[in-house]
N, C-alpha and C positions, 0 to 999 in steps of 0.2 A: 773578574773582578769581584772583589766582597771580601776574600777569603782572610786578606789581612787584616776587615772589619770585624770578622768575624773571633779572630786571634786575640786582638788588643779588647773585643770586648770582654772575653774569658779571661783573658790575663787581669782586668781588672776588678772582676769580681773573685779569683785566685788572690789575688796582690790588694786585697780589701783595705787593710792594713796600713798601705801605703796615704799618709793625708796631706793631701794635694792642697787641700784649701789651707793648712797648717804653713807649708812650703810658701805661698803665693801670701800668707800674713807676715812670713816671715822677708821676704824681698819688700812688701810695703811698709815695713818698719825701717828698714834699711833706706828705702828711697826716701821715709817722711824725713830721716836723719839730718839729712843733706837738704834736703826740700821744703823748708816750711812754709811756703805760700800754695795753698790747695788747689788754685788754678793754674800753678806752676806744674803741680805733680799731673794734673789730669792730662796736661796739654804732654804731658812727657808720657804717659799712659795712653794716650790717643796715636804720639809717633810710634811707640812698641806696638801697638795692635796693625798699626798701618806697616811698619816694617814685615811682620807675620803673614800680614795678607800676599804683600807681593812677594815674598819670599816660597810662599806657599802653594802660589795659585798656579803654577802650573804643573805640583805633583797630587795627581791621582791615580796614573796607571800603574804607582810602583806600590806594591803590595808590603814593603816594611814600611815605607810612610804611612799607609794608609793604616798600620797595625800600631804604630806609634802613635797616631792621632786618636785612634780609637781609646787606646788606653789612656791619655791625656785627661780628654774631653767627659769620657764615662765614669761618673762619680757618685752612683747609686747605692752601691753597697755599703761601704765605711760609712755615710750618713744613718743609713735606713737603720745598720746594725746597733749602732751605738742606740737606737731607743728602745732595744731587747732588753737592756739592763737598767732602763728606770725603774724605779720600785717608788719612788715618791707620787703619790696621788696627784700632786697638783703640777708635775710636770707634762702628765699624760695628755694634757691640752694642749701643750707645746708640740707632742708628738706628731698630732695630726700634719701640722701645720710643717714639720720639719720633714715629712713623710714626703709631701705635698711638693715642696721646693724640690728635694732631691730628685721627684720621678720626671719634672719640667727640667728643671736650669741642671741636674745631671746624668738626663739622657735624652728626653725627648727633644728638646730644643737645640742641643748641640749637632743630632744626626741629623735633624731636620737640613740646619744651614750647609753641614757636609754633603748632603742629597743635593741640595739644590745652586749651591753657589762655589762648593769644596771645602778643604780641609783647613784652610785656611782661616775661613769665618766658622766653623766650629771651634778652632780654638782661642778665636778672637771673642767667641760668646761665652767660652770656658771662665776667661781672665775675669770678663766685666761680671758674672755672675757672680766670681769668688771676692773678686775685688771691692765688687757695691756691699759684700757680707760682712768681711772685715775693718771696712771703712766707710765714713759718711764720704762720697762724692755725689754733687748736683748731676752735671753735667753726663758723669759715668751712670749715673741712676737713671737719668733720662734715657739712653742709649740700649740699657737693659731692661726699661720697662717694655719701650718700644719693640726691641726685638724678642721680645716675650709675648706680645699679644698672638699673634699665629699660631706658635706651637702651645701656649694655654689652650685658644680654644680647641687644638687637636686631642688634649689631653680631656678636655670637657666631654667632649664626644665621647671618648670612650668609656669613660668615667658612667657618664648619662646612661651607658649603656648597660652597664654593671648595676646602675641603679634600677634602673627599667625591668630587668631578670629578677634582682631581688627583692626589689618591694612593691612591684607590680603596682607603680603609680605612676602618673606621668609629670603633676605639677612639683615644682620645687621654687620655695619661697626667697628670693634673692631680698628679700625686703624692698623692693623697687630700686635696686642698685646694679643690676645686672652690667647693662649697657655702661655706666660708670667704670665699676669694675675691669671691664673690658680693657678700658683702654686706661686707666691711670692705675689702676691694683690688680694686674691680670691673676696673680697667683691665690689671692683671696676666693674667687670663683671655686677654683680647686679644693681649697680648704672645707669650702660652703659643701659640696660636693661629696667631699668626703666625710664631713659632719650626717649628711643627710643618709652616704650608703651604710654608716654603722648606727642611725637611728642615734644620736648623739648631742649634744650642745657643742656648738662651736662659738667662742667668744673673740670677739674684735674689736679692738681698743684704739681708741684714734683721739685727736685733739684738732678742735677748730675755733680761731679765736680767744686760744687763750684757755679752753676750755674742755676738760677730758672728758670723751663720751665712750660706751659700750656698747657695741650690738651682738645680739645671741640670734645667732644660725643654727639652725636644725631640729630635731623630733627628739626631747627628753624621753626617750622609753629604755634606753641601754645607758649605763656609768662606762666613762671612759676607764679602761683599767689595762693591765698586760694582755687579754686575751683580746680587746678592741685591738689594740695596736700590732699585734700578731696578726689579725685578719686581715687588717688594712694594708699590712706590709705583704701578703699575700697577693692580696689585689692588684698591688701596684706592683709587684714581678709579672703577675700574668698580662697585667697592661705592659710592662716594658718590653715581655718578650713577644706578645702579638706587634707588639711598633717594631722592634726588629725587626721581624719575618717580611712585614710592610716595606721596612726601609731596604731588606736585601732585594726584597722581588722590583721593586719600583729601581732600583740600582741598576740590575740588571738589564730590565727594559729599556733606560733610558740610557746607558753607556755602552750597550752592546749591539 
C-alpha cells in the first residue's frame, strides 16, 4: 500500500496547471444560481460531503482510488508557482500567506486525514478548503477551521525547526495571540512563522466592533521580494517532501 499515493502526488506536481479551485468555483457558481439561500447551500454541501465519506469509507486498498485521491487533494504546486510570476511589490506580502495556505490546506491537512480516517475525509477537507476560499459560508468555514487546527500545528512544528536551524533563536513574538490563533485563525500562525523564517514583516488586517486594525509580525531586516518568495517556496517544498515521507512510513506501519 502507498504506491497509488506516490503516483497521485507525482501527477499533481506534473499536471500543476490543472486548476482544481477554478473547477470548484464553477460548480459553486452553478449551485448558487439555483440555491439563493446560503443556509440551504451549506446544507447541500454537507450532504454532498457526507455522501463522499460514505462512498469512499471502505476504499483504501485500491491503489487506483488512492492515486486519484492524492491527485485530487494535493494542490501545492499550482498555488505556489503562481507566486513566482508576481512582479508587483505590493503583492509580495500576500504571497507569504498564499504559500502557507497551500502548504497546509493543499498538502499537510488532506494527507493527515487520509492517513488516519481514509480517502473520503481527505477529499472532504479539500472541498471545504476550496469552497471556503471561493465563497463566504459560515458553518463550512467553522468546519474548515476546526479541521485545520491539528494539521496547522504539525506545520508549525516543522517550520519552527527550520526557524531554529536558520536563525538560531528560540523565541518568536506572536503578540500574545498564539493560543487564540491556534483555535480561531490556525493559518495565521503559519504566516507569522514564515515571516520570522524570512526575517520580514507580515501584516495582518482584521476588524472588531466595526473598527479596522492592523498587526505587524516578524522582524524587518529583509524586504519581501522575488528572492524571498523563492526561498520560502523552497522551504515549503522541503517540508512537504519530509511530511510525505513521514506519511508514507506511517501508512506502511498502520496498514500492513
